[in-house]
N, C-alpha and C positions, 0 to 999 in steps of 0.2 A: 190501249197500252195501260198497264197498271204500274203504280209506283208505291214504294214503301219508304218512309222516312227512316233513316238509320242514324245511330249515334256511334260514330267510329272512334271516339276518344279525343276529339278535337272539334273546335267550332270554326266555321268560315264567316261568322258575323264580324263585321268591322275590322277586318284584317288588313295588313299591308298587301300591295299588289303581289300576287304569287309568281314565283320563279319556277320554270319547268326545265327539267333536264332529262333527256331520254338516252338510253343505251339499249343495246340488243335485248328486246323483250322486257324492258323495265322502264318505269317512269318515276322520277322523284319530283315532288312538289314541295317548295319551301316558302314560308311566309311568316310574318309575325302576327301573333294573336292580338285581340283587342287590348290585352294587358301589356303587350310588347314582348311576350315570351316567344322564342323561336319555335316553330313547328316544322317538322319534316315528315312527309308522308311518302311511303314507297308503295308502288303498285307492281305486282308480279305477273309474268306471262301476259304482257300487253301487246296485242296485235295491232291496235289502233287507239288513238286518242284525238280529241279536238278541243281547241280553245276558241271561244266565241265571246266577243265583247258586246253582248246584247242581252239585256235582262228583261226584254219585253215578251218573250215567248214561253212563259211558264205554263206547265200543264196544270190542270185542276188539282189542287192540294199540294202542289210542289212548293217547297220553301224558297223564298228569295235569298235567304242567307243560311243555307243548310246543306245537308248531304242526303241523297236518296239513292235507292236502287231502282232501276227501271226494268220491267219484265216485258218480254215480247216486243221490244223496241225494234224498229227497222234496222238499226245499226247492229244490234245483237243477232238478229236473224241473218244478216249478211255474212256474219262470221261464224255461223253454226258449224259444228263439227263436220269436217269433210268438204265444206264448200270452198275454202281457200287454203292456200299453202300454210298459212299461219294459224289456222283454227286449232284450238286445244279444247279438251273437255272441261266443263265446269266454268265457262266464261260468265262473268257478271258485267252488267252495265251500271257503273257507278257515276253519279253526277254530283259535282260540287258546285254550288252557287255561291259566288263571292260578292253578294250585294250588287252594286253598280259596276264593279270591276269586270264581271263577266261570269262565264260558265265553263266548266271543264267536264267533258264527257270522256270516260275511260272504260275500255273493255279490258278486264283483267280476271285473274283467278283469285287474287288475294290483295288486301289492302292492309298495310302495317304502319303504325305510327312509330317512327324511328327516333332513337335517343340522340 
């Protein structure tokens, strides 16, 4: 599995504990940055996501406190176009690592930093 560190316009280093809210096909994540500023991130066309409070299982090169995109992951392959009812074209596997708080894995088509 290959990963690429991405810079989505926010940092997950030293944040408050993230709050997750899901609705049909969407996921919103809110937290306070290390400076205390509110951050709200929206994921679009979300067929699945998972939160895990375990920071011990990092892949080689994966940031402990950052954001990356995973390619050819088992989760992404399970939702490949046509394999499930909720498969959509262009799915991406985005992983947000929140230091010791945990890790958020999201399959989505787009990630937007909301105002």
